[in-house]
C-alpha positions as CSV (number, residue, x, y, z in Angstrom):
1,M,0.0,0.0,0.0
2,A,1.3,3.5,-0.8
3,V,2.3,5.8,2.0
4,T,-0.3,8.4,2.9
5,G,-0.4,11.9,4.5
6,D,1.7,12.8,7.5
7,T,1.7,9.2,8.9
8,L,5.3,9.2,7.7
9,I,6.4,11.8,10.3
10,D,8.8,10.3,12.9
11,S,8.8,7.0,11.0
12,V,11.8,5.4,9.3
13,F,11.3,5.2,5.6
14,D,12.9,2.3,3.6
15,G,14.7,1.2,6.7
16,R,17.1,4.2,6.5
17,Y,15.5,7.6,6.4
18,R,13.9,9.0,9.6
19,I,11.2,11.4,8.5
20,I,11.4,14.7,10.4
21,R,8.8,17.0,8.8
22,K,7.1,17.8,5.6
23,L,8.7,20.5,3.5
24,G,6.1,20.8,0.8
25,A,4.1,19.2,-2.0
26,G,4.1,19.5,-5.7
27,G,2.0,18.2,-8.6
28,M,3.2,14.6,-8.3
29,A,5.2,14.2,-5.0
30,N,5.5,15.2,-1.4
31,V,8.9,16.4,0.0
32,Y,10.1,15.6,3.5
33,L,13.1,16.6,5.6
34,A,14.7,13.4,6.8
35,E,17.8,12.1,8.6
36,D,19.8,9.6,6.6
37,Q,20.7,7.2,9.5
38,E,23.4,5.4,7.5
39,L,25.4,8.5,6.6
40,G,24.3,10.8,9.4
41,R,23.2,13.7,7.3
42,R,20.0,15.6,6.6
43,V,18.4,15.0,3.2
44,A,15.2,15.9,1.4
45,I,13.1,12.9,0.5
46,K,10.8,13.3,-2.5
47,I,8.1,10.6,-2.4
48,L,5.8,10.0,-5.3
49,D,2.2,10.9,-4.2
50,D,0.1,7.9,-3.6
51,R,-2.4,9.1,-6.2
52,H,0.3,8.6,-8.9
53,A,2.2,5.6,-7.5
54,A,0.3,3.3,-9.8
55,D,0.5,5.6,-12.9
56,D,3.2,4.5,-15.3
57,S,3.6,7.9,-16.8
58,F,4.2,9.6,-13.5
59,I,6.5,6.8,-12.4
60,E,8.5,7.2,-15.6
61,R,8.7,11.0,-15.1
62,F,9.8,10.5,-11.5
63,R,12.5,8.0,-12.5
64,R,13.7,10.3,-15.2
65,E,14.2,13.1,-12.7
66,A,16.4,11.0,-10.6
67,K,18.4,9.7,-13.5
68,N,18.9,13.1,-15.1
69,A,19.9,15.0,-12.0
70,A,22.0,12.2,-10.6
71,G,24.4,12.5,-13.5
72,L,24.9,16.2,-13.0
73,S,27.4,17.2,-10.4
74,H,27.6,21.0,-10.3
75,P,27.5,23.6,-7.5
76,N,24.4,25.1,-9.0
77,I,22.4,21.9,-9.4
78,V,20.8,20.1,-6.5
79,S,22.6,16.8,-5.8
80,I,20.8,13.5,-6.0
81,Y,22.0,10.9,-3.4
82,D,19.7,7.9,-3.8
83,R,16.6,6.7,-5.5
84,G,14.4,3.6,-4.9
85,E,11.1,1.9,-4.4
86,A,9.7,1.3,-1.0
87,E,6.4,0.9,0.8
88,G,4.4,0.9,-2.4
89,T,5.8,4.0,-3.9
90,Y,9.0,5.6,-5.4
91,Y,11.3,8.1,-3.9
92,I,14.4,10.3,-4.5
93,A,16.8,11.3,-1.7
94,M,18.5,14.5,-2.5
95,E,20.5,17.4,-1.1
96,Y,18.5,19.3,1.5
97,L,18.4,23.0,0.6
98,S,17.6,25.4,3.5
99,G,17.0,28.5,1.4
100,R,13.9,29.9,-0.3
101,S,12.7,29.5,-3.8
102,L,13.5,32.4,-6.2
103,K,9.7,32.8,-6.7
104,E,9.2,33.3,-2.9
105,L,11.9,36.0,-2.9
106,I,10.4,37.8,-5.8
107,V,6.9,37.7,-4.3
108,S,8.1,38.8,-0.9
109,R,10.6,41.5,-1.9
110,G,9.5,42.7,-5.3
111,P,11.9,43.5,-8.1
112,T,15.5,42.2,-7.5
113,P,18.4,44.7,-7.4
114,I,20.1,44.8,-10.8
115,K,23.5,43.3,-9.6
116,I,21.8,40.5,-7.8
117,A,19.5,39.7,-10.7
118,I,22.5,39.4,-13.0
119,D,24.3,37.3,-10.5
120,Y,21.4,34.9,-10.0
121,T,20.9,34.6,-13.8
122,R,24.5,33.8,-14.4
123,Q,24.3,31.1,-11.8
124,M,21.3,29.6,-13.5
125,L,23.0,29.8,-16.8
126,A,26.1,28.1,-15.4
127,A,23.9,25.2,-14.2
128,L,22.0,24.9,-17.4
129,G,25.1,25.2,-19.6
130,F,26.6,22.3,-17.6
131,A,23.4,20.2,-18.1
132,H,23.2,21.0,-21.8
133,R,26.8,20.0,-22.3
134,H,25.8,16.6,-20.8
135,G,22.9,16.3,-23.2
136,I,20.1,17.3,-20.7
137,V,17.5,20.0,-21.5
138,H,15.6,21.0,-18.3
139,R,12.4,22.2,-20.1
140,D,10.7,23.6,-16.9
141,I,12.9,26.5,-15.8
142,K,10.9,28.8,-13.6
143,P,11.7,30.6,-10.3
144,H,9.8,28.0,-8.4
145,N,12.5,25.5,-9.4
146,V,15.4,27.6,-8.3
147,V,16.4,27.7,-4.6
148,V,18.6,30.5,-3.1
149,D,20.5,30.0,0.1
150,S,21.4,32.7,2.7
151,D,24.8,33.2,1.0
152,G,23.2,33.9,-2.4
153,R,24.1,30.6,-3.9
154,L,21.5,29.4,-6.3
155,K,20.6,25.8,-7.1
156,V,18.4,24.5,-10.0
157,T,16.0,21.7,-9.0
158,D,13.3,19.6,-10.5
159,F,14.6,17.8,-13.6
160,G,11.3,15.8,-13.7
161,I,10.5,16.7,-17.3
162,A,14.1,17.1,-18.5
163,R,15.0,15.0,-21.6
164,S,18.2,14.1,-23.4
165,G,18.7,16.3,-26.5
166,A,16.0,17.7,-28.7
167,S,12.6,16.2,-27.9
168,Q,8.9,16.7,-28.2
169,M,7.3,18.8,-25.4
170,T,3.9,17.4,-25.4
171,E,2.1,14.6,-23.5
172,V,-1.3,13.5,-24.8
173,G,-3.0,16.9,-25.4
174,S,-1.3,18.9,-22.6
175,I,1.5,21.3,-22.1
176,I,4.2,20.2,-19.8
177,G,5.7,23.1,-17.8
178,T,4.2,26.3,-16.5
179,A,2.6,28.5,-19.1
180,Q,4.2,31.8,-18.0
181,Y,7.7,30.4,-18.6
182,L,7.1,28.3,-21.8
183,S,9.1,28.9,-24.9
184,P,7.2,29.5,-28.1
185,E,8.3,26.1,-29.5
186,Q,6.9,24.4,-26.3
187,A,3.6,26.2,-26.8
188,R,3.4,24.9,-30.3
189,G,4.4,21.4,-29.3
190,S,7.5,21.5,-31.5
191,P,10.8,19.8,-30.6
192,V,12.8,21.7,-28.1
193,D,16.5,22.0,-27.4
194,Q,18.8,24.0,-25.1
195,R,17.5,27.3,-26.6
196,S,14.1,26.6,-25.0
197,D,15.8,26.8,-21.6
198,V,17.5,30.1,-22.6
199,Y,14.1,31.5,-23.4
200,S,12.8,30.5,-20.0
201,V,15.8,32.0,-18.3
202,G,14.9,35.2,-20.1
203,I,11.5,35.1,-18.6
204,V,12.9,34.6,-15.1
205,L,15.3,37.4,-15.5
206,Y,12.5,39.7,-16.8
207,E,10.5,38.7,-13.7
208,M,13.4,39.5,-11.3
209,L,13.9,42.9,-12.9
210,T,10.2,43.9,-13.0
211,G,8.4,41.8,-10.5
212,T,6.1,40.4,-13.2
213,V,6.3,38.1,-16.2
214,P,6.0,39.5,-19.7
215,F,3.0,37.5,-20.7
216,T,0.0,36.9,-18.5
217,G,-3.6,35.7,-19.0
218,D,-6.5,34.0,-17.5
219,T,-5.8,30.6,-19.0
220,P,-2.7,28.6,-20.1
221,L,-4.0,28.8,-23.7
222,E,-4.2,32.6,-23.5
223,I,-0.7,32.8,-22.1
224,A,0.7,30.4,-24.6
225,M,-0.8,32.5,-27.4
226,K,1.0,35.5,-26.2
227,H,4.4,33.7,-26.2
228,L,3.7,33.2,-29.9
229,S,2.1,36.4,-30.9
230,E,3.0,39.3,-28.6
231,V,6.0,41.5,-28.4
232,P,7.4,41.8,-24.9
233,V,7.5,45.2,-23.3
234,P,11.2,46.0,-22.5
235,P,12.0,45.7,-18.8
236,S,13.2,49.3,-18.8
237,E,9.7,50.5,-19.5
238,L,8.6,49.0,-16.2
239,R,11.7,49.9,-14.2
240,D,13.7,53.0,-14.9
241,D,17.1,51.8,-13.7
242,V,17.3,48.8,-16.1
243,P,20.2,49.7,-18.5
244,D,19.7,49.4,-22.2
245,D,22.2,46.6,-22.5
246,L,20.3,44.5,-20.0
247,D,17.1,45.2,-22.0
248,Y,19.0,43.8,-25.0
249,V,20.0,40.6,-23.2
250,V,16.4,39.9,-22.1
251,L,14.9,40.7,-25.4
252,R,17.4,38.5,-27.3
253,A,16.7,35.6,-24.9
254,L,12.9,36.1,-25.6
255,A,13.2,35.9,-29.4
256,K,10.3,33.9,-30.8
257,D,12.5,32.0,-33.3
258,P,15.2,29.9,-31.5
259,E,17.6,30.8,-34.3
260,D,17.4,34.4,-33.2
261,R,18.1,33.7,-29.5
262,Y,21.3,33.0,-27.8
263,Q,22.3,29.6,-29.1
264,T,23.8,28.5,-25.8
265,A,23.6,29.4,-22.1
266,E,27.3,30.3,-22.3
267,E,26.5,33.0,-24.9
268,M,23.9,34.7,-22.7
269,N,26.2,34.4,-19.7
270,A,29.0,36.1,-21.7
271,D,26.9,39.1,-22.4
272,L,25.8,39.4,-18.7
273,A,29.5,39.2,-17.8
274,R,30.2,42.1,-20.1
275,I,27.5,44.2,-18.4
276,Q,29.0,43.3,-15.0
277,R,32.4,44.7,-16.3
278,G,30.7,47.9,-17.6
279,L,31.1,46.9,-21.2
280,S,28.5,46.8,-24.0
281,V,26.9,43.6,-25.1
282,S,27.7,42.1,-28.5
283,S,26.3,43.7,-31.7
284,E,24.5,40.4,-32.4
285,T,22.5,40.9,-29.2
286,T,21.5,44.5,-30.0
287,D,20.5,43.5,-33.5
288,A,18.4,40.5,-32.2
289,A,16.8,42.7,-29.6
290,T,15.8,45.3,-32.2
291,A,14.3,42.5,-34.3
292,V,12.3,41.2,-31.4
293,L,10.8,44.7,-30.8
294,A,9.9,44.9,-34.5
295,G,7.9,41.7,-34.2
296,A,10.2,39.1,-35.7
297,G,9.0,35.5,-35.4
298,I,5.4,36.3,-34.6
299,S,3.3,33.3,-35.4
300,G,-0.1,31.7,-35.0
301,A,-1.9,29.8,-32.3
302,P,-0.5,26.9,-30.4
303,T,-1.5,23.5,-31.7
304,I,-1.3,21.2,-28.7
305,I,-3.8,22.4,-26.1
């Protein structure tokens, strides 16, 4: 029988992990703080929700998260320690992160100081560049999946829908990911690659700078349509102290056509490093940003909802 509710608290799960308290819940799993009694360290245990423990598609997604993240050892990616099956369900034991999600920080504090926003974005790009070089595309980058500790170190989490290489974004008539952070190709149900993650990072940077995402709506379909058909308002129009060069970086990342975006996380990171040094971004970036504002790549409705 699958585990249920908070009956796990104070129990020893899988003969090894003493469950201390519940940390949170997501769409398919509950997360608990636990003591690894074999190694004497605190870990986060992500346990597949009992509603999904018999669902092969959720089990596969859960296993994929463990497999993808376990192969990525990087200071800005959450570490996976163990995975297994116990008590009628599946679990992942991972590094316990004591910080707050980037989304929580934005909601509680409002727009992020420019220097910090650039630093956080560069840490995200370092993590994703590493994952991309190992053939993994995250596909669900959003501030909810980024944790920041008290020292300002950022960790990317939740590789549950990550895939190796270019792949289809759809699952039986639905969008995978969160609509506000989807790339246009995800909204269309087209194959995605690392440039989709770059687009999502652009959305997160936009949100850090302005306190809001560039495209909003009442339904996922309405938001997906805007990713395909609307020109983003430059961040500087919502916040006076955003420099032009940072506008250019955000707008290039948000190009509708992947060919017009930064082709790699490293390229975007390099432009942000130039801004940190007081230099101008590349001419390719200013040209791409100008094209975005002119409506380059605008297309029709998504086809997968």
